[in-house]
Kinemage of the C-alpha trace (Angstrom):
@kinemage 1
@onewidth
@group {chain A} dominant
@subgroup {mainchain}
@vectorlist {calphas} color= white
{ca unk a 1} P 2.671 35.775 -13.445
{ca unk a 2} L -0.715 36.587 -14.931
{ca unk a 3} L -0.374 35.549 -18.582
{ca unk a 4} L -0.372 31.783 -18.891
{ca unk a 5} L 0.006 29.396 -21.825
{ca unk a 6} L -1.679 26.004 -21.436
{ca unk a 7} L -0.516 23.260 -23.802
{ca unk a 8} L -3.064 20.473 -23.554
{ca unk a 9} L -6.157 22.560 -22.786
{ca unk a 10} L -8.358 20.262 -24.866
{ca unk a 11} L -7.492 17.378 -22.546
{ca unk a 12} L -9.012 16.380 -19.222
{ca unk a 13} L -6.463 18.004 -16.881
{ca unk a 14} L -5.709 20.980 -19.108
{ca unk a 15} L -9.387 21.819 -19.527
{ca unk a 16} L -10.064 21.835 -15.790
{ca unk a 17} L -6.915 23.855 -15.150
{ca unk a 18} L -7.731 26.439 -17.810
{ca unk a 19} L -11.238 26.980 -16.440
{ca unk a 20} L -9.874 27.551 -12.933
{ca unk a 21} L -7.155 29.938 -14.101
{ca unk a 22} L -9.726 31.982 -16.014
{ca unk a 23} L -12.057 32.019 -13.000
{ca unk a 24} L -9.244 33.488 -10.895
{ca unk a 25} L -8.528 36.292 -13.347
{ca unk a 26} L -5.551 34.928 -15.274
{ca unk a 27} L -5.189 35.625 -18.967
{ca unk a 28} L -4.879 32.213 -20.601
{ca unk a 29} L -3.706 31.304 -24.085
{ca unk a 30} L -4.398 27.749 -25.295
{ca unk a 31} L -2.420 26.050 -28.041
{ca unk a 32} L -4.714 23.668 -29.935
{ca unk a 33} L -4.547 21.674 -33.145
{ca unk a 34} L -8.357 21.840 -33.335
{ca unk a 35} L -9.600 25.187 -31.938
{ca unk a 36} L -13.212 24.063 -32.488
{ca unk a 37} L -12.802 21.694 -29.528
{ca unk a 38} L -12.272 24.717 -27.276
{ca unk a 39} L -15.294 26.808 -28.317
{ca unk a 40} L -16.670 26.773 -24.772
{ca unk a 41} L -13.387 28.012 -23.295
{ca unk a 42} L -13.085 30.672 -25.987
{ca unk a 43} L -16.280 32.312 -24.712
{ca unk a 44} L -14.575 33.269 -21.428
{ca unk a 45} L -13.056 36.721 -21.041
{ca unk a 46} L -9.286 36.484 -20.971
{ca unk a 47} L -9.054 33.276 -23.018
{ca unk a 48} L -7.240 33.187 -26.346
{ca unk a 49} L -7.121 30.122 -28.588
{ca unk a 50} L -4.095 29.785 -30.862
{ca unk a 51} L -4.126 27.158 -33.612
{ca unk a 52} L -0.972 25.091 -33.665
{ca unk a 53} L 0.738 21.848 -32.767
{ca unk a 54} L 3.369 21.302 -30.076
{ca unk a 55} L 5.405 19.316 -32.602
{ca unk a 56} L 5.736 22.438 -34.779
{ca unk a 57} L 8.430 24.764 -33.423
{ca unk a 58} L 7.068 27.844 -35.217
{ca unk a 59} L 3.573 27.550 -33.741
{ca unk a 60} L 5.016 26.874 -30.275
{ca unk a 61} L 7.224 29.956 -30.490
{ca unk a 62} L 4.233 32.046 -31.572
{ca unk a 63} L 2.148 30.743 -28.658
{ca unk a 64} L 4.909 31.608 -26.165
{ca unk a 65} L 5.078 35.288 -27.122
{ca unk a 66} L 4.291 37.619 -24.204
{ca unk a 67} L 3.415 34.950 -21.629
{ca unk a 68} L 4.815 34.562 -18.119
{ca unk a 69} L 4.523 30.807 -17.631
{ca unk a 70} L 3.516 27.622 -19.426
{ca unk a 71} L 1.673 24.514 -18.262
{ca unk a 72} L 2.323 21.329 -20.250
{ca unk a 73} L -0.176 18.473 -19.985
{ca unk a 74} L 0.320 16.255 -23.011
{ca unk a 75} L 0.232 12.478 -23.244
{ca unk a 76} L 0.891 10.973 -26.644
{ca unk a 77} L 0.083 7.279 -26.997
{ca unk a 78} L 0.431 6.520 -30.683
{ca unk a 79} L 3.389 6.799 -33.062
{ca unk a 80} L 3.109 9.301 -35.897
{ca unk a 81} L 4.578 9.628 -39.353
{ca unk a 82} L 6.715 12.589 -40.237
{ca unk a 83} L 7.424 12.420 -43.929
{ca unk a 84} L 8.443 8.819 -44.561
{ca unk a 85} L 9.791 8.169 -41.056
{ca unk a 86} L 7.767 6.829 -38.124
{ca unk a 87} L 8.349 8.454 -34.739
{ca unk a 88} L 7.632 6.677 -31.456
{ca unk a 89} L 5.216 8.442 -29.113
{ca unk a 90} L 7.926 9.336 -26.598
{ca unk a 91} L 10.142 10.642 -29.392
{ca unk a 92} L 7.250 12.895 -30.407
{ca unk a 93} L 6.882 14.219 -26.863
{ca unk a 94} L 10.608 14.781 -26.420
{ca unk a 95} L 10.730 16.768 -29.657
{ca unk a 96} L 7.691 18.756 -28.529
{ca unk a 97} L 9.299 19.560 -25.174
{ca unk a 98} L 12.457 20.622 -26.973
{ca unk a 99} L 10.310 23.047 -29.016
{ca unk a 100} L 8.799 24.395 -25.798
{ca unk a 101} L 12.148 24.839 -24.058
{ca unk a 102} L 13.697 26.573 -27.070
{ca unk a 103} L 10.644 28.794 -27.403
{ca unk a 104} L 10.813 29.712 -23.708
{ca unk a 105} L 14.467 30.672 -24.054
{ca unk a 106} L 13.708 32.768 -27.130
{ca unk a 107} L 10.906 34.714 -25.424
{ca unk a 108} L 12.350 34.892 -21.910
{ca unk a 109} L 9.738 32.584 -20.358
{ca unk a 110} L 11.325 30.884 -17.358
{ca unk a 111} L 8.430 29.065 -15.668
{ca unk a 112} L 7.301 25.598 -16.847
{ca unk a 113} L 4.959 23.248 -14.970
{ca unk a 114} L 4.781 19.740 -16.427
{ca unk a 115} L 2.189 17.070 -15.569
{ca unk a 116} L 3.191 13.410 -15.786
{ca unk a 117} L 2.160 10.512 -13.527
{ca unk a 118} L 3.054 8.519 -10.447
{ca unk a 119} L 5.318 5.570 -11.157
{ca unk a 120} L 7.792 7.504 -13.306
{ca unk a 121} L 11.319 6.443 -12.350
{ca unk a 122} L 14.794 5.814 -13.730
{ca unk a 123} L 14.413 2.038 -13.494
{ca unk a 124} L 10.977 1.864 -15.150
{ca unk a 125} L 10.750 -1.169 -17.421
{ca unk a 126} L 8.163 -0.148 -19.996
{ca unk a 127} L 8.483 2.458 -22.742
{ca unk a 128} L 5.743 4.739 -21.402
{ca unk a 129} L 7.130 5.300 -17.903
{ca unk a 130} L 10.770 5.042 -18.927
{ca unk a 131} L 10.262 7.626 -21.655
{ca unk a 132} L 8.587 10.029 -19.292
{ca unk a 133} L 11.491 9.728 -16.855
{ca unk a 134} L 13.700 11.018 -19.668
{ca unk a 135} L 11.345 13.898 -20.508
{ca unk a 136} L 11.157 14.913 -16.843
{ca unk a 137} L 14.923 14.913 -16.523
{ca unk a 138} L 15.287 16.879 -19.748
{ca unk a 139} L 13.032 19.632 -18.415
{ca unk a 140} L 14.534 19.659 -14.919
{ca unk a 141} L 18.016 20.035 -16.440
{ca unk a 142} L 16.971 22.716 -18.954
{ca unk a 143} L 18.073 25.638 -16.768
{ca unk a 144} L 14.483 26.934 -16.612
{ca unk a 145} L 12.273 27.168 -13.514
{ca unk a 146} L 10.589 23.787 -13.901
{ca unk a 147} L 8.215 21.925 -11.598
{ca unk a 148} L 6.954 18.413 -12.335
{ca unk a 149} L 3.635 17.267 -10.846
{ca unk a 150} L 2.917 13.516 -10.698
{ca unk a 151} L -0.702 12.515 -9.943
{ca unk a 152} L -2.059 8.996 -9.595
{ca unk a 153} L -5.672 7.987 -10.316
{ca unk a 154} L -7.364 11.306 -11.094
{ca unk a 155} L -10.984 11.335 -9.930
{ca unk a 156} L -13.212 13.451 -12.146
{ca unk a 157} L -15.684 13.005 -14.988
{ca unk a 158} L -13.699 13.099 -18.211
{ca unk a 159} L -10.646 11.241 -16.985
{ca unk a 160} L -10.360 8.013 -18.968
{ca unk a 161} L -9.246 5.911 -16.006
{ca unk a 162} L -11.954 7.200 -13.669
{ca unk a 163} L -14.637 7.015 -16.364
{ca unk a 164} L -13.885 3.286 -16.686
{ca unk a 165} L -13.978 2.825 -12.907
{ca unk a 166} L -17.316 4.632 -12.562
{ca unk a 167} L -18.865 2.747 -15.481
{ca unk a 168} L -17.758 -0.576 -13.968
{ca unk a 169} L -19.110 0.460 -10.569
{ca unk a 170} L -22.621 0.672 -12.013
{ca unk a 171} L -22.633 -2.761 -13.673
{ca unk a 172} L -23.403 -6.213 -12.333
{ca unk a 173} L -20.249 -7.575 -13.996
{ca unk a 174} L -17.108 -5.417 -14.176
{ca unk a 175} L -14.376 -6.155 -16.712
{ca unk a 176} L -11.097 -5.123 -15.092
{ca unk a 177} L -7.787 -4.747 -16.919
{ca unk a 178} L -5.121 -6.686 -15.013
{ca unk a 179} L -5.515 -8.703 -11.824
{ca unk a 180} L -7.319 -5.969 -9.866
{ca unk a 181} L -4.706 -6.050 -7.099
{ca unk a 182} L -2.469 -3.219 -8.291
{ca unk a 183} L -2.535 -0.281 -5.879
{ca unk a 184} L -3.333 3.321 -6.762
{ca unk a 185} L -3.183 6.608 -4.875
{ca unk a 186} L -6.127 8.745 -5.943
{ca unk a 187} L -6.557 12.501 -6.218
{ca unk a 188} L -9.640 14.612 -6.949
{ca unk a 189} L -9.264 16.731 -10.082
{ca unk a 190} L -9.927 19.852 -7.966
{ca unk a 191} L -7.076 18.907 -5.612
{ca unk a 192} L -4.758 18.295 -8.558
{ca unk a 193} L -5.590 21.715 -9.999
{ca unk a 194} L -5.043 23.234 -6.534
{ca unk a 195} L -1.510 21.810 -6.580
{ca unk a 196} L -0.873 22.966 -10.142
{ca unk a 197} L -1.956 26.512 -9.330
{ca unk a 198} L -0.255 26.485 -5.934
{ca unk a 199} L 3.239 25.888 -7.291
{ca unk a 200} L 2.946 28.493 -10.057
{ca unk a 201} L 4.465 31.402 -8.166
{ca unk a 202} L 6.317 29.436 -5.478
{ca unk a 203} L 10.122 29.640 -5.924
{ca unk a 204} L 10.595 26.720 -3.530
{ca unk a 205} L 8.952 24.521 -6.186
{ca unk a 206} L 11.507 25.370 -8.882
{ca unk a 207} L 13.505 22.324 -9.906
{ca unk a 208} L 11.275 19.977 -7.920
{ca unk a 209} L 9.276 16.875 -8.828
{ca unk a 210} L 6.218 16.333 -6.617
{ca unk a 211} L 4.095 13.208 -6.203
{ca unk a 212} L 0.549 14.277 -5.369
{ca unk a 213} L -2.526 12.480 -4.065
{ca unk a 214} L -4.913 11.795 -1.202
{ca unk a 215} L -4.302 9.544 1.792
{ca unk a 216} L -6.187 6.669 0.150
{ca unk a 217} L -4.311 3.820 -1.519
{ca unk a 218} L -6.716 1.310 -3.062
{ca unk a 219} L -6.509 -1.650 -5.403
{ca unk a 220} L -8.214 -1.537 -8.776
{ca unk a 221} L -11.029 -3.726 -7.450
{ca unk a 222} L -11.443 -1.508 -4.380
{ca unk a 223} L -11.676 1.615 -6.547
{ca unk a 224} L -14.678 0.060 -8.293
{ca unk a 225} L -16.352 -1.171 -5.107
{ca unk a 226} L -15.988 2.118 -3.231
{ca unk a 227} L -17.323 4.031 -6.231
{ca unk a 228} L -20.267 1.605 -6.257
{ca unk a 229} L -20.875 2.450 -2.578
{ca unk a 230} L -21.022 6.158 -3.427
{ca unk a 231} L -23.564 5.739 -6.250
{ca unk a 232} L -25.625 3.234 -4.271
{ca unk a 233} L -24.910 0.184 -6.416
{ca unk a 234} L -24.063 -3.344 -5.329
{ca unk a 235} L -20.440 -4.377 -5.733
{ca unk a 236} L -20.104 -5.919 -9.201
{ca unk a 237} L -18.579 -9.299 -9.896
{ca unk a 238} L -15.096 -8.813 -11.372
{ca unk a 239} L -13.796 -10.421 -14.536
{ca unk a 240} L -10.069 -9.777 -14.829
{ca unk a 241} L -8.501 -9.454 -18.277
{ca unk a 242} L -4.776 -10.331 -18.338
{ca unk a 243} L -2.556 -7.540 -19.606
{ca unk a 244} L -0.599 -10.010 -21.737
{ca unk a 245} L -3.757 -10.961 -23.605
{ca unk a 246} L -4.617 -7.318 -24.292
{ca unk a 247} L -1.107 -6.562 -25.524
{ca unk a 248} L -1.322 -9.543 -27.881
{ca unk a 249} L -4.725 -8.429 -29.147
{ca unk a 250} L -3.834 -4.718 -29.334
{ca unk a 251} L -3.580 -4.531 -33.163
{ca unk a 252} L -7.022 -6.144 -33.557
{ca unk a 253} L -8.571 -3.852 -30.923
{ca unk a 254} L -7.106 -0.823 -32.700
{ca unk a 255} L -8.678 -1.880 -35.986
{ca unk a 256} L -12.079 -2.540 -34.391
{ca unk a 257} L -12.110 0.723 -32.426
{ca unk a 258} L -10.445 2.697 -35.245
{ca unk a 259} L -7.735 3.849 -32.850
{ca unk a 260} L -4.368 5.064 -34.173
{ca unk a 261} L -1.864 2.291 -34.768
{ca unk a 262} L 0.110 1.678 -31.574
{ca unk a 263} L -2.326 3.598 -29.328
{ca unk a 264} L -3.660 0.603 -27.380
{ca unk a 265} L -0.181 -0.796 -26.795
{ca unk a 266} L 0.964 2.620 -25.595
{ca unk a 267} L -1.992 2.963 -23.230
{ca unk a 268} L -1.222 -0.436 -21.690
{ca unk a 269} L 2.434 0.412 -21.194
{ca unk a 270} L 1.987 2.159 -17.860
{ca unk a 271} L -0.381 -0.429 -16.375
{ca unk a 272} L 0.435 -3.363 -14.144
{ca unk a 273} L 2.496 -1.540 -11.522
{ca unk a 274} L 1.542 -0.003 -8.165
{ca unk a 275} L 1.136 3.773 -8.432
{ca unk a 276} L 1.271 4.995 -4.848
{ca unk a 277} L 3.991 7.610 -4.457
{ca unk a 278} L 4.561 9.843 -1.437
{ca unk a 279} L 2.804 13.251 -1.321
{ca unk a 280} L 4.510 14.431 1.888
{ca unk a 281} L 6.810 16.905 0.097
{ca unk a 282} L 4.005 18.799 -1.664
{ca unk a 283} L 1.952 18.784 1.556
{ca unk a 284} L 4.683 20.794 3.290
{ca unk a 285} L 4.373 23.424 0.591
{ca unk a 286} L 0.597 23.297 0.004
{ca unk a 287} L -1.036 22.058 3.208
{ca unk a 288} L -4.710 21.891 2.178
{ca unk a 289} L -6.071 18.440 3.090
{ca unk a 290} L -7.120 16.585 -0.065
{ca unk a 291} L -10.483 14.868 -0.443
{ca unk a 292} L -10.690 11.176 0.295
{ca unk a 293} L -11.411 8.865 -2.629
{ca unk a 294} L -15.083 8.500 -1.719
{ca unk a 295} L -15.433 12.255 -1.223
{ca unk a 296} L -13.819 12.832 -4.609
{ca unk a 297} L -16.168 10.348 -6.313
{ca unk a 298} L -19.198 11.985 -4.702
{ca unk a 299} L -18.011 15.422 -5.811
{ca unk a 300} L -17.396 14.228 -9.374
{ca unk a 301} L -20.857 12.670 -9.640
{ca unk a 302} L -22.523 15.751 -8.139
{ca unk a 303} L -20.706 18.114 -10.493
{ca unk a 304} L -21.753 16.003 -13.466
{ca unk a 305} L -25.390 15.879 -12.354
{ca unk a 306} L -25.464 19.671 -11.856
{ca unk a 307} L -24.270 20.418 -15.396
């Protein structure tokens, strides 16, 4: 499998993954609504940018021509309008995945690797995690060679969650969403990409869903304090913002920040629960020891400073 389609290359995970695939000699095609966002990637030999949208079946089918495998890293947070009807964000993603599956069947592409998140389960209470349980099951039951990768807190510059943690770590007062006691398993972006690449041509991974992460499980407050240790800053005082208050104020925040309607509420949907998981299954397949949280923070800061 040397010809790869990445859907979501303009995002945090997809961008890192695409760069690594290109560095290792893969030919990579990226489906993008705004090709201008991928100008830097387009300069690499072996990279092709195709304009299109995953919600449009025709552009998805075109992107899937002559590829061997497809990575899907998409996370829609806001509802969209299609004609006069409004679609929920998980309805949008399910329709997009249906386009991808049908396109794969049409072009004989069997391999799909899908990135979601820790905490996805059948008994999830909120729309975000419950919807992604359904999308995972849809793919795993599609008859294609599907692998689902579920990371927790991804440590790397560009990840929205980690960017907030690192910014808070360098302040005297940190504003923390929730009570700060929820637990997270972290993973360095390089270790996540190692897992994504490692399962690509591994038949044992077909039909499997893997939780991935380091050995560190930390609370939200601890993530900030340990990041502060790495950058040499005193631990900030924490001000905790109740999730209920943010959900109530979501429409106002969206207007102030000019975010799409429903985006803030969607982003809050997956918060408030412990995201720890169990990476033992993927470790049996891909045994490289992951970086600790502090090591991952140090690497992220160093990489950013060296740019």
